[in-house]
C-alpha positions in Angstrom: -68.5 80.6 67.3 -69.1 77.9 64.8 -67.6 74.2 65.8 -65.6 72.3 63.7 -67.3 69.9 61.4 -65.9 67.0 59.7 -65.9 67.4 55.7 -68.0 64.2 54.8 -71.3 63.6 56.9 -70.9 60.0 55.5 -67.2 59.3 56.6 -68.0 55.9 58.2 -70.8 54.5 55.9 -69.6 53.5 52.9 -72.7 51.8 51.7 -75.0 54.6 52.4 -72.6 56.9 50.7 -72.8 54.8 47.6 -76.5 54.6 47.5 -76.7 58.4 48.2 -74.2 58.9 45.1 -76.5 56.5 43.0 -79.7 58.6 44.1 -77.9 61.9 42.8 -76.8 60.0 39.5 -80.2 59.1 38.8 -81.6 62.5 39.3 -79.1 64.0 37.1 -79.5 61.3 34.5 -83.3 61.8 34.7 -82.6 65.8 33.6 -80.8 64.8 30.8 -83.3 62.0 29.7 -86.0 64.7 30.3 -84.2 67.4 28.1 -83.7 65.1 25.2 -87.1 63.8 25.2 -88.8 67.1 25.1 -86.6 67.6 22.3 -87.3 64.8 20.5 -91.1 65.4 20.9 -90.7 69.0 19.4 -89.4 67.4 16.1 -91.1 63.9 16.0 -94.0 64.0 18.6 -94.9 61.0 20.5 -92.4 58.8 18.7 -90.9 55.4 19.7 -87.4 57.3 20.6 -89.7 59.8 23.0 -91.3 56.5 24.5 -87.7 55.1 25.2 -86.6 58.4 27.0 -89.8 58.3 28.8 -89.4 54.7 29.9 -85.7 55.5 31.1 -87.2 58.2 33.4 -89.9 55.8 34.7 -87.2 53.2 35.9 -84.8 55.9 37.2 -87.9 57.2 39.3 -88.9 53.7 40.4 -85.2 53.0 41.4 -84.7 56.0 43.2 -87.8 55.4 45.3 -86.3 52.3 46.3 -82.9 53.7 47.1 -84.7 56.4 49.2 -86.7 53.8 51.4 -83.5 51.7 51.6 -81.5 54.8 52.9 -84.4 55.6 55.4 -84.2 52.2 56.9 -80.5 52.3 57.3 -80.7 55.7 58.8 -83.0 54.3 61.6 -82.2 50.5 62.1 -78.4 51.3 62.0 -78.8 54.7 63.9 -76.5 56.5 61.5 -75.9 60.0 61.4 -78.5 60.8 64.1 -77.6 64.3 64.3 -78.6 64.9 60.5 -81.1 62.0 59.9 -84.1 64.1 59.6 -82.5 66.6 57.3 -81.2 64.1 55.2 -84.4 62.6 54.7 -86.1 65.7 54.1 -83.5 66.5 51.4 -83.6 63.2 49.6 -87.5 63.3 49.9 -87.4 67.0 48.2 -84.9 65.7 45.5 -87.0 62.8 44.5 -90.1 65.4 44.2 -88.0 67.0 41.3 -87.7 63.4 39.4 -91.6 63.0 40.1 -92.0 66.2 38.2 -89.8 65.1 35.2 -91.8 61.7 35.3 -95.2 63.7 35.4 -94.3 66.4 32.7 -93.2 63.7 30.3 -96.5 61.6 30.9 -98.4 64.7 30.0 -96.6 65.0 26.9 -97.3 61.2 26.0 -100.8 61.5 26.9 -101.9 64.8 26.0 -99.7 65.2 22.9 -99.6 69.3 22.8 -99.7 70.6 19.1 -96.5 73.0 19.6 -96.3 75.5 16.8 -92.8 75.4 15.3 -92.0 79.1 16.2 -92.3 78.0 19.9 -89.8 75.2 19.8 -86.8 77.3 20.5 -88.2 79.0 23.5 -89.5 75.6 24.7 -86.2 74.3 24.5 -84.4 77.2 26.0 -87.2 76.7 29.1 -86.1 73.1 29.4 -82.6 74.0 29.3 -82.7 76.5 32.2 -85.0 74.2 34.4 -82.5 71.1 33.8 -79.7 73.4 34.5 -81.3 74.2 37.6 -81.5 70.7 38.8 -78.1 70.0 37.6 -76.9 72.8 40.0 -79.0 71.5 42.9 -77.6 68.1 42.4 -74.2 69.5 42.8 -74.9 71.6 45.9 -76.4 68.5 47.5 -73.5 66.2 46.6 -71.5 68.8 48.3 -73.7 68.8 51.3 -72.9 65.2 52.0 -69.0 65.3 50.9 -67.7 69.2 51.7 -70.2 71.3 53.4 -68.0 74.6 52.6 -68.8 73.7 48.6 -72.5 73.9 49.0 -72.5 77.7 48.2 -70.4 77.5 45.1 -73.2 76.0 43.5 -76.5 77.5 45.1 -76.3 80.6 43.7 -76.6 78.9 40.3 -79.9 77.2 41.3 -81.4 80.9 41.9 -79.8 82.0 38.7 -81.2 79.4 36.4 -84.7 79.6 38.2 -84.7 83.3 37.3 -83.6 82.7 33.8 -86.4 80.1 33.4 -89.2 82.5 34.8 -88.2 85.0 32.0 -88.5 82.5 29.2 -91.5 81.2 30.4 -92.9 84.6 30.6 -91.9 85.4 27.0 -93.2 82.0 26.0 -96.6 82.6 27.5 -96.8 86.0 26.1 -95.8 84.7 22.9 -98.7 82.0 22.8 -101.4 84.5 23.7 -100.3 87.1 21.4 -100.8 84.3 18.6 -104.0 83.9 16.5 -104.4 80.3 18.0 -107.7 79.5 19.4 -108.0 79.9 23.2 -108.2 76.3 24.0 -104.9 75.6 22.3 -103.4 78.6 23.9 -104.3 77.3 27.4 -103.2 73.8 26.6 -99.5 74.9 25.7 -99.7 77.4 28.5 -100.0 74.4 30.9 -97.0 73.0 29.4 -95.1 75.9 29.9 -95.9 75.8 33.6 -95.1 72.3 34.3 -91.8 72.7 32.8 -91.2 75.9 34.8 -92.3 74.0 38.2 -89.2 72.1 37.7 -87.1 75.1 38.0 -89.2 76.1 40.9 -88.8 73.1 42.7 -85.3 73.1 42.5 -85.0 76.3 44.1 -87.6 75.3 46.8 -85.1 72.6 47.5 -82.2 75.1 47.5 -83.9 77.0 50.3 -84.0 73.9 52.4 -80.8 72.9 51.7 -79.5 76.3 52.8 -81.0 75.7 56.1 -79.6 72.3 56.6 -76.2 73.6 55.9 -76.5 76.4 58.5 -77.5 73.8 60.9 -74.6 71.4 60.1 -72.1 74.5 60.6 -73.2 75.3 64.1 
């Protein structure tokens, strides 16, 4: 029989709770900045506004790394939530890897400047929408893990839904690219960026799979 568990895993650690909240906020803000940055690139290429969004994601990634390391130190030096410490650190590391994908993908746009045909713009935007929606859902599920374990499932199914939608869009987009009259090098270049964006949704699903295990462990 399942034992009774407190709703919040951080009920007596307000500083830690605040830092984890900021961590989640940063990941959510990165998703928004990433979506906006790609939209800007599709219209204006490597513009000043695009560079501003890239800088924003870079700053968020740096701050989030600092938060993760600080949280890790607190968990070990203050012997906080020892029964869940490993799961918390694993979750934060995996969430941080999503932010790294946002950053790496935007740097790819900045450095490689892919020449994306206008007829593909709508599908690229759709792919970004599904990928960032998957990330937003895993952020909500992760917040629930810390505050109300019973609510994790309310968001987890959305992560899987958006990941599958991203797969559909990426498949359609790649077919459109390779059915076109573009030269092979350009086709491969554009496919590369499709896969980079789709990987974000895949990573969100991977984090969701791990979070499901952590949630089961907390319930028993």
